[in-house]
C-alpha positions in Angstrom: 22.6 -14.3 1.4 23.3 -13.2 4.5 21.3 -11.3 7.0 22.7 -8.3 6.4 22.3 -8.3 2.4 18.3 -9.1 3.1 18.2 -5.9 5.1 20.1 -4.0 2.4 18.0 -4.9 -0.6 15.2 -4.8 1.7 15.6 -1.1 2.5 16.3 0.1 -0.9 13.2 -1.6 -2.5 11.3 0.8 0.6 13.6 3.7 -0.4 12.2 2.7 -4.5 8.2 1.9 -3.5 6.3 4.4 -4.4 4.9 7.2 -3.2 1.2 6.9 -2.2 1.9 3.3 -0.6 3.9 5.0 1.7 1.6 7.4 2.6 -1.5 5.2 2.4 0.7 2.7 4.3 2.0 5.3 7.1 -1.9 6.9 7.4 -3.9 2.8 7.7 -1.0 2.7 10.4 -0.8 6.2 12.6 -5.1 6.2 11.9 -5.1 2.7 13.6 -3.1 4.0 16.9 -1.6 0.6 17.1 -0.5 -2.8 15.8 -2.3 -3.7 13.1 -1.4 -6.6 10.6 -0.4 -6.6 6.8 -3.6 -8.9 6.0 -5.9 -5.6 8.0 -3.5 -3.2 5.7 -3.9 -5.1 2.6 -8.1 -5.0 2.9 -8.1 -1.0 2.8 -5.9 -0.7 1.1 -8.1 -1.9 -1.1 -11.0 -1.1 -0.1 -9.6 2.8 -0.8 -8.7 2.0 -4.3 -11.7 -0.6 -5.3 -14.4 2.0 -3.4 -17.9 2.5 -5.5 -18.3 4.7 -4.0 -15.2 6.8 -6.7 -16.7 4.1 -9.6 -19.9 4.9 -10.0 -18.7 8.8 -9.7 -16.5 8.2 -12.9 -18.1 5.9 -14.7 -21.3 8.9 -14.8 -18.7 11.3 -15.9 -16.9 8.5 -18.3 -13.8 10.1 -16.4 -11.4 6.7 -17.5 -8.3 7.9 -14.8 -9.6 6.8 -11.9 -10.1 2.8 -13.0 -6.1 3.2 -14.5 -5.1 4.6 -11.2 -7.4 2.1 -9.1 -6.5 -1.0 -11.6 -2.5 -0.8 -11.6 -2.1 0.5 -7.6 -4.2 -3.0 -7.0 -2.7 -4.4 -9.5 1.1 -3.2 -7.6 -0.6 -4.5 -4.2 -1.6 -7.7 -5.0 2.0 -8.4 -6.4 3.8 -7.2 -3.5 2.9 -8.5 -0.6 5.7 -9.2 0.8 7.6 -4.9 0.2 4.1 -3.9 2.3 4.4 -5.9 4.9 8.1 -5.1 5.0 6.9 -0.9 4.9 4.0 -2.3 8.1 6.6 -2.9 10.2 9.5 -0.6 9.7 6.8 2.1 10.0 6.2 0.1 13.0 9.6 -0.1 14.9 10.1 3.6 14.0 7.1 4.1 16.6 
């Protein structure tokens, strides 16, 4: 596979990435106003979806929707670390 084919695949993966992931990464990059590393973005995503306060309120109200959403999103983050890096790179390149 040459570089051009690789870039096409990456761009298609970014286009098909969940909207919540694109939005969250953009917010993190904008909030910091400088070059951020992938590890920082992943750390922020983990912090956002494992928020103890949100989990506590969800359990108090017997709302399992947050558990399901956070579990699915954390699982997606774990399985797509490279995609997160490519999205971040594209966002920083477009600035």
